N, C-alpha and C positions, 0 to 999 in steps of 0.2 A: 335624748329619750332613752329610757331604760327598758329593757325587755324582761318580762317575768318568765320564770321557769315553770314549765308544765308539771303538774303533779299527777302522774299516771295512776297512782293508787286512789287518789281522790276522784279522778275521772271514772275509774272502774266502779267505785262505790256509788257515785251518782247514777251511772248507767244501770247498776244492779237494782237500785231503789226504783228507778223508772220502770224497769222490767217487772219488779215485784208488784208495783201498783197496776200494771197492765194485765197481770195474771188473774184470770177470773176466779180461781179457787181462793186466792187471797182476798179478793173483794167480797166473796161470799162469807169467808171467815170473819172479816171485819164487820160485815153487816149483821152476822149472827151475834157477835159481841155487843154491837150497838143496840140491837133489839133487847138484849138482856139488861141494859143499863137501869131501867126503872126498877127491876127486881133487886139487882145488886145494890143499888143506891137507896133502898128502902130501909129507913130506921125501924119501922114497924116490924119488919121481918127479922130484925137482928136480935138474937137472944142473949148474947154475952159480949163482953169486951173483946175476947179473942176473935169472935166472929166479926165484930166491928172492924178490927184491924185487918182481918182477912179480906173483907169487902173493900176496905180502903185500898188495899194492895191490888185487888182486881180492877178497881176503877182507875188506879194509876196506870196499870198496864194498858187498859183500853184507851185512856187519854193519850198515852205515849204513842200508840199505834195510830190514833186519829191525827196526831200532830206530826207524824213522820213525813207526810207529803209536804206540808208547809215548811218544815225544817229542811227537807231536801232541796226545795226550791230556793230557800234563803242561802243555803250553802252553795248551790250552783251559781246563783246570781253574784254572790260575793267572790267566788272563784273566777267567774268569767270577767268580772271587773278587774280583778288582780292581774289578769292576762293582758288587759288592754295596755298599750304603751303609755307610760307615764311621762309627760312632758316635764322636764326639769327646769323649764324657763320660769322665772319668777313673774307673777302676774303684774307686779308694779313695773317691770321692765318693758312690758308690752305697750304701755302708754307713754313712756318717756322717749324723747327724740333727741 
C-alpha cells in the first residue's frame, strides 16, 4: 500500500471555503446577487453591445459564486480519496491461487 501526502495548503483552502459559506454576510451577498439575475439577464433592458458584454460578465461572476460550493465539495472529495491508502495489489492476483 502507498500512502498519500497531505496537502496543507489545499486543506486550508477547503476549510476557508467552508467557513466562507457558513458566514451569514456572504450568504446575504450571494442572495442579493441571485435576486438581481432576472434584471441582469434581461435582453430587453440591454441598450448596447458594451452593456451586453458587461451583463454577461456580471452573470459569469454570479454563476462562479453559485458554483463555488459544488466545486469545493468536488475538490474535497477528490482530495480525501487521494489520501486513502492505495492497494497496489493487482485485482487479477486476488482470484488466482
